[in-house]
C-alpha positions in Angstrom: 16.0 -232.1 45.9 16.1 -234.9 48.4 18.3 -234.1 51.4 17.4 -237.2 53.5 20.6 -239.0 52.7 23.0 -236.1 53.5 25.1 -236.7 56.6 23.9 -233.3 57.9 20.4 -234.7 58.2 21.5 -237.7 60.1 22.0 -238.4 63.8 23.2 -241.7 65.4 20.2 -242.8 67.6 19.2 -246.1 69.2 16.2 -247.7 67.5 13.8 -246.8 70.4 14.7 -243.1 70.3 14.5 -243.0 66.6 11.0 -244.6 66.6 9.8 -242.1 69.2 11.1 -239.1 67.3 10.6 -240.1 63.7 7.3 -238.4 63.1 7.7 -235.4 65.3 8.4 -231.9 63.9 12.0 -230.6 64.2 11.4 -228.4 67.3 9.9 -231.3 69.2 12.8 -233.6 68.2 15.3 -230.9 69.2 13.6 -230.3 72.6 13.6 -234.0 73.3 17.3 -234.4 72.3 18.3 -231.4 74.4 16.7 -233.0 77.5 18.3 -236.4 76.7 21.9 -237.6 77.3 22.4 -237.9 73.6 25.2 -235.6 72.2 24.0 -233.1 69.7 26.2 -230.6 68.0 26.1 -226.8 68.1 24.3 -226.7 64.7 21.5 -228.8 65.9 21.4 -227.0 69.2 21.1 -223.5 67.7 18.8 -224.1 64.8 15.3 -222.9 64.9 14.2 -224.7 61.8 15.4 -227.7 59.8 15.5 -227.0 56.1 17.9 -227.1 53.2 20.1 -224.3 54.5 20.5 -225.9 58.0 21.1 -229.3 56.6 23.8 -228.1 54.2 25.3 -226.1 57.1 25.5 -229.2 59.3 26.8 -231.3 56.4 29.7 -228.9 55.9 30.3 -228.7 59.7 30.5 -232.5 60.1 32.6 -232.9 56.9 35.1 -230.3 58.3 35.3 -232.2 61.6 35.8 -235.5 59.8 38.5 -234.1 57.4 40.5 -232.0 59.9 40.1 -233.9 63.2 39.0 -237.5 62.8 40.7 -238.7 59.6 43.6 -236.3 59.7 46.9 -238.0 59.4 
């Protein structure tokens, strides 16, 4: 399965930061993001690996926020 397109596997970054991080392993990306001023959510902060389970967890987390807080009418 390809999880690249799932929202849980995405993060809004500027082009420069994305280029710097794109070929690094997850823990290196996570460390750099934690040191930066870029907001990262609790799922990204607390994960020790980045595989299907974590991506699905973050997808559900972001979908819940979108449905219940951002787009709630």
